[in-house]
C-alpha positions in Angstrom: 191.7 73.5 -17.2 189.3 72.6 -14.9 186.1 74.6 -14.0 187.2 75.3 -10.5 190.6 76.7 -11.7 188.9 78.8 -14.2 186.7 80.1 -11.6 189.6 80.9 -9.4 191.3 82.9 -12.2 188.2 84.8 -12.8 187.0 85.7 -9.3 189.1 88.8 -9.0 187.7 90.5 -12.4 184.3 89.7 -10.9 184.6 91.1 -7.9 186.0 94.7 -9.5 182.3 95.6 -10.7 181.0 94.8 -7.0 183.4 96.8 -5.2 182.9 99.7 -7.7 179.2 99.3 -7.2 179.4 99.4 -3.6 181.4 102.6 -3.5 184.7 101.2 -3.3 187.0 99.2 -0.6 185.3 97.5 2.3 186.8 100.0 4.7 185.1 102.9 3.2 181.4 101.8 4.1 182.7 101.4 7.8 183.7 105.1 7.9 180.2 106.1 6.4 178.1 108.5 8.7 174.6 106.6 8.2 174.1 103.4 9.5 171.6 100.9 9.8 170.6 101.5 13.3 169.7 105.1 12.7 166.2 105.9 13.3 164.7 108.2 10.6 164.3 111.8 11.5 160.7 111.9 11.9 157.2 110.0 10.7 155.0 111.3 7.8 154.1 114.2 9.6 157.6 115.4 9.8 157.8 115.5 5.8 157.7 118.8 4.3 155.9 119.3 1.0 155.3 122.8 -0.3 153.3 121.5 -3.5 151.0 119.3 -2.4 147.5 119.9 -0.6 147.9 119.9 3.2 147.0 117.0 5.3 144.8 117.2 8.5 147.5 117.4 10.8 149.5 120.4 8.3 146.4 122.2 8.2 145.8 122.2 12.2 149.3 123.0 12.4 149.2 125.9 10.1 146.0 127.3 11.9 146.7 129.9 14.6 143.2 128.8 16.2 144.5 125.0 16.9 147.9 125.4 19.0 146.3 123.3 21.9 144.7 120.6 19.7 148.0 120.3 17.9 150.0 119.9 21.2 147.7 117.3 22.4 148.1 115.4 18.9 151.8 115.8 19.4 151.7 114.6 23.2 150.0 111.3 22.4 152.1 110.8 19.3 149.3 110.7 16.9 150.6 113.3 14.2 151.9 110.6 12.2 148.7 108.6 12.1 146.7 111.4 11.1 149.2 112.4 8.1 148.6 109.1 6.7 146.4 108.3 3.6 143.2 108.3 5.6 140.5 109.4 4.6 139.7 111.3 8.1 137.4 113.8 9.1 138.8 115.6 12.4 136.5 117.8 14.3 138.8 120.3 15.4 138.0 122.0 18.5 139.6 125.7 18.4 142.0 127.1 21.3 138.8 128.6 22.7 137.2 125.3 23.0 139.9 124.0 25.1 140.1 127.1 27.4 136.3 126.7 28.1 136.8 123.2 29.8 136.9 123.4 33.7 140.1 124.9 35.3 143.0 122.4 35.4 141.3 119.7 33.2 143.7 120.1 30.0 146.9 120.3 32.6 145.4 117.1 34.0 145.1 115.4 30.6 148.4 116.5 29.6 149.7 114.3 32.3 152.0 111.2 31.5 149.4 109.1 33.6 146.4 110.5 31.7 147.6 109.6 28.3 145.1 106.9 27.7 142.3 109.3 29.1 143.8 111.9 26.5 144.0 109.4 23.4 140.2 108.4 23.9 139.3 112.0 24.0 141.2 112.8 20.8 140.1 109.7 19.1 136.6 110.8 19.9 137.2 113.7 17.6 138.0 111.7 14.4 135.9 109.9 12.1 137.0 107.4 9.5 136.1 108.6 5.9 134.9 112.3 4.8 132.0 113.3 6.6 130.7 116.8 5.3 128.9 118.6 7.9 126.5 119.8 4.9 125.7 116.0 4.3 124.7 115.4 8.1 120.9 114.9 8.4 119.3 115.5 11.7 119.7 112.7 14.3 122.4 110.9 12.0 124.8 108.8 14.4 128.5 108.4 13.1 131.1 106.1 14.7 134.3 107.6 15.8 137.6 106.3 16.1 137.5 105.6 19.7 134.3 103.3 19.2 132.1 105.6 20.4 129.2 107.5 18.2 128.5 111.1 18.0 125.1 112.5 16.9 124.5 115.4 14.4 121.6 117.9 14.6 120.7 120.1 11.9 118.9 123.4 13.0 116.1 125.0 10.6 118.7 127.9 10.0 121.4 125.3 8.8 123.6 125.5 11.8 125.1 122.0 12.2 125.9 120.6 15.8 127.8 117.2 16.4 126.7 116.5 20.2 126.6 120.0 21.9 129.3 121.7 19.3 128.7 124.2 17.0 130.4 123.5 13.4 132.1 126.8 12.6 133.6 125.5 9.1 135.5 122.9 7.3 138.6 122.8 5.6 139.3 120.2 2.8 142.6 118.2 3.2 144.5 115.9 0.9 143.7 112.9 3.4 139.9 114.0 4.6 138.3 117.4 5.9 139.4 119.3 9.1 135.9 120.7 10.7 136.2 123.4 13.0 134.0 123.2 16.3 133.3 125.6 19.0 133.6 122.7 21.9 135.7 119.7 23.0 133.8 116.7 22.5 133.9 114.3 25.4 133.2 110.6 25.2 130.2 109.2 26.9 131.1 108.2 30.5 131.5 104.6 30.9 
């Protein structure tokens, strides 16, 4: 018996385990509800994990004082970026800080044609690495994700300022630190 005839005889027996491993007959695969072209339901920020420490995005989402910041981050689709490993320090203006902007500013920034400006402002609130406010020295300059720098001031009473925003507190995150501030940081005019 030749090798070719041996292979022809063995082929049906070799295919049986393959069919079982693939879930049966080929037509069953075609009727499967999942297809290769379906997009995942969401990115990293959509992962539900009640056991691990929260990342910077989920800390902001869980805060009753940061609804405006979360809406802005979601508008420019940065939630998945900020849910990644980092480490990031996010300087998080409160809702009151956004409300203190001149009337109409926030509404204008949320317009589609101003998305790039909003991205620049949000990136000016993110430093790569963990920048604890208590570790900042007076006059220290730190580069932000948009390429511009912020300056820290430490008062004699220990109050830490980032540009003209007062640091109100900080919350450690699994991928960095959320630093709550009382003003929206605006990048320097070009």
